[in-house]
VEXTINU-442456 format. One record per residue (C-alpha): x, y, z; residue number from 1. Coordinates in steps of 0.05 Angstrom, whole numbers, plus 5000, padded with zeros to 4 digits. Each point is the difference from the previous one (the first is absolute). Example, Ala and Ser with C-alpha at 12.3 -4.5 7.8 and 13.67 -1.06 7.14 Angstrom:
<sites>
  east  north    up  pos
  5246   4910  5156    1
  5027   5069  4987    2
</sites>
This chain:
<sites>
  east  north    up  pos
  6078   7080  6088    1
  5019   5077  5005    2
  4933   5026  5007    3
  4952   5022  5064    4
  4950   4939  5001    5
  4956   5048  5040    6
  4993   5052  4946    7
  4947   4998  4950    8
  5027   5001  4928    9
  4936   5013  4963   10
  4988   5040  4937   11
  4994   5066  5038   12
  5071   4989  5026   13
  5028   4983  4931   14
  4963   5066  4973   15
  5029   5042  5050   16
  5069   4972  4997   17
  4999   5004  4924   18
  4972   5076  5003   19
  5053   5017  5052   20
  5057   4968  4958   21
  4978   5038  4937   22
  4994   5065  5036   23
  5080   4986  5026   24
  5019   4977  4931   25
  4973   5056  4954   26
  5042   5058  5027   27
  5062   4961  4987   28
  4991   4987  4929   29
  4957   5061  4980   30
  5046   5011  4940   31
  4983   4933  4971   32
  4923   5006  5016   33
  5005   5068  4959   34
  5007   4953  4942   35
  4932   4969  5005   36
  4966   5059  4971   37
  5044   5004  4937   38
  4988   4926  4986   39
  4925   5014  5008   40
  5001   5050  4946   41
  5041   4957  4950   42
  4946   4947  5010   43
  4947   5050  4981   44
  5036   5015  4942   45
  4999   4932  4980   46
  4928   4982  5007   47
  4972   5069  4979   48
  4992   4978  4928   49
  4948   4959  4956   50
  5016   4928  4997   51
  4971   4936  4980   52
  5027   4929  4985   53
  4962   5000  4933   54
  5033   5067  4980   55
  5062   5003  4954   56
  5040   5003  5064   57
  4977   4947  5047   58
  5070   5007  5038   59
  4974   5068  5030   60
  4941   4964  5031   61
  5042   4948  5028   62
  5056   5053  5028   63
  4945   5035  5034   64
  4980   4938  5037   65
  5068   4979  5017   66
  5017   5072  5025   67
  4941   5006  5046   68
  5017   4928  5027   69
  5074   5022  5017   70
  4974   5060  5032   71
  4954   4964  5045   72
  5057   4956  5018   73
  5045   5057  5010   74
  4954   5040  5044   75
  4985   4936  5040   76
  5079   4987  5005   77
  5009   5068  5026   78
  4943   4991  5055   79
  5034   4937  5022   80
  5067   5033  5006   81
  4970   5055  5039   82
  4961   4954  5045   83
  5058   4960  5026   84
  4996   4939  4950   85
  5054   5019  4953   86
  5024   4926  4994   87
  4937   4985  4965   88
  5005   5048  4946   89
  5045   4958  4957   90
  4937   4956  4992   91
  4967   5056  4963   92
  5060   5035  4965   93
  5012   4933  4969   94
  4935   5007  4966   95
  5019   5073  4976   96
  5061   4970  4971   97
  4965   4944  4959   98
  4955   5056  4975   99
  5064   5041  4980  100
  5025   4940  4964  101
  4937   4991  4962  102
  5001   5075  4980  103
  5072   4991  4977  104
  4978   4934  4955  105
  4942   5045  4976  106
  5048   5052  4976  107
  5034   4957  4946  108
  4933   4981  4969  109
  4943   5038  5033  110
  4939   4974  4962  111
  5019   4929  5000  112
  5018   4996  5071  113
  4940   5042  5024  114
  4951   4959  4964  115
  5038   4935  5023  116
  4996   5022  5072  117
  4924   5011  4988  118
  4992   4932  4964  119
  5044   4965  5053  120
  4962   5033  5061  121
  4928   4982  4974  122
  5019   4929  4987  123
  5029   4996  5069  124
  4931   5023  5022  125
  4963   4951  4954  126
  5042   4943  5026  127
  4981   5018  5075  128
  4929   5007  4985  129
  4993   4931  4961  130
  5039   4968  5059  131
  4951   5029  5047  132
  4938   4982  4956  133
  5027   4927  4994  134
  5005   4994  5079  135
  4928   5029  5010  136
  4974   4951  4946  137
  5030   4945  5031  138
  4979   5015  5071  139
  4928   5027  4986  140
  5017   5067  5021  141
  4968   5068  4978  142
  5034   5030  4941  143
  4962   5064  5007  144
  5025   5049  4944  145
  5063   4965  4985  146
  4978   4961  4934  147
  4972   5070  4968  148
  5064   5034  5027  149
  5040   4949  4970  150
  4974   5005  4932  151
  5005   5075  5001  152
  5081   4988  5014  153
  5003   4953  4943  154
  4965   5050  4956  155
  5054   5052  5019  156
  5055   4955  4987  157
  4971   4988  4932  158
  4994   5077  4989  159
  5073   5010  5017  160
  5024   4943  4953  161
  4962   5039  4945  162
  5032   5065  5020  163
  5068   4965  5003  164
  4982   4971  4926  165
  4984   5069  4977  166
  5070   5023  5014  167
  5030   4943  4963  168
  5014   4963  5064  169
  4986   4924  5019  170
  4963   5002  5063  171
  5027   4930  5024  172
  5070   5020  4988  173
  4997   5070  5037  174
  4959   4965  5056  175
  5051   4945  5006  176
  5065   5043  4998  177
  4972   5041  5055  178
  4982   4941  5046  179
  5071   4966  4986  180
  5035   5067  5017  181
  5034   4989  5063  182
  5029   5057  5051  183
  5071   4967  4994  184
  4998   5004  4922  185
  4972   5073  5004  186
  5056   5014  5041  187
  5052   4971  4957  188
  4967   5034  4934  189
  4986   5070  5023  190
  5040   5012  5068  191
  5051   4950  5029  192
  5009   4931  5030  193
  5029   5038  5063  194
  4933   5038  5002  195
  4961   4937  5008  196
  5052   4968  5044  197
  5008   5058  5048  198
  4941   5044  4998  199
  4944   4958  4983  200
  5021   4936  5035  201
  5012   5039  5063  202
  4931   5023  5001  203
  4971   4930  4982  204
  5041   4971  5055  205
  4959   5047  5049  206
  4935   4990  4965  207
  5006   4919  5007  208
  5025   5005  5070  209
  5069   4974  4983  210
  5041   5060  5021  211
  5044   4978  5056  212
  5020   5076  5025  213
  4948   5017  5048  214
  5040   5048  5039  215
  4954   5045  5043  216
  4944   4950  4996  217
  5029   4941  5048  218
  5046   5015  5056  219
  5035   4944  5038  220
  5018   5015  5077  221
  5028   4948  5047  222
  4933   4990  5034  223
  4952   5019  4944  224
  4985   5002  4927  225
  4961   5067  4984  226
  4954   5001  4932  227
  4985   5067  4973  228
  4927   4996  4984  229
  4982   5079  5001  230
  5024   5056  4962  231
  5078   5011  4997  232
  5032   5061  4975  233
  5058   4963  4966  234
  5015   5011  4926  235
  4944   5051  4988  236
  5037   5043  4958  237
  5033   4947  4956  238
  4932   4971  4985  239
  4973   5065  4981  240
  5055   5016  4953  241
  5002   4932  4970  242
  4919   5012  4988  243
  5007   5063  4967  244
  5059   4986  4957  245
  4961   4937  4968  246
  4938   5040  4993  247
  5035   5056  4961  248
  5040   4950  4957  249
  4924   4972  4979  250
  4975   5071  4988  251
  5058   5012  4958  252
  4993   4940  4956  253
  4925   5015  4993  254
  5017   5064  4969  255
  5044   4968  4948  256
  4946   4948  4980  257
  4942   5055  5000  258
  5052   5044  4955  259
  4985   5058  5046  260
  5064   5045  5010  261
  4967   5035  5058  262
  4988   4941  5041  263
  5070   4966  4980  264
  5037   5065  5018  265
  4965   5013  5065  266
  5010   4927  5022  267
  5072   4999  4979  268
  5008   5069  5038  269
  4972   4968  5060  270
  5037   4932  4992  271
  5068   5042  5000  272
  4982   5042  5061  273
  4980   4931  5037  274
  5062   4969  4981  275
  5047   5055  5023  276
  4962   5001  5065  277
  5011   4928  5010  278
  5074   5005  4978  279
  5010   5056  5055  280
  4965   4958  5051  281
  5048   4938  4987  282
  5063   5040  4998  283
  4977   5027  5071  284
  4996   4933  5028  285
  5054   4973  5045  286
  5046   4948  4968  287
</sites>
């Protein structure tokens, strides 16, 4: 209930409404949006270097991948915030937080954690491919290039194991350590239990559809209940601030792992400015 059954809510309607919402919100948070170009410049600093998983610094290779992934999630979060779907941003920001915790973990033992991350990631691909190949063999399906791709992934996993051995590391051990590391244990070790219980858990509740605070999305009236399916202006500024804050924190961690003072200093400077703006915004909120 709460909508005009005669109106056609097709993709053209949603696209038009989303664009109009963005035009309305953008001028209101221009000061925040100006940070995007600075974030982009720091990301360019991170990736503008020769990297290889087979080099003496595999952590630089992994950091570049994680920063690019963070940035793509960050841009997507900004688009959602401006489009009137700020309530969905925690789904993406949670992944950026997880990347931040991986970077924090990597900072304590860069080579071992970077290679452990890659070994674990490749092994997960192998398990998935083996499972699918088994299903196809059982049901008589066409495996196409899957057997060849599986063999290539296994060879790559062996290569990573050799690279770990060359550095005095035990591949099985660093892979197992990475696989067993939970978000909560990372929070306990590197941040705080409160960070897990408040920040991470709040975004997880949204991600899994368990958050009970749906203000602005559901409105109960005496004669009808209205569900908000289209764009809503609510909380766009808060979603953008949170997204920028998490992205800049990840960049600061990346600078430390890369041992690049320019990246670290630029990211920390941007972090402080974002934090100051957030503090001022919260101080202006009514009690």
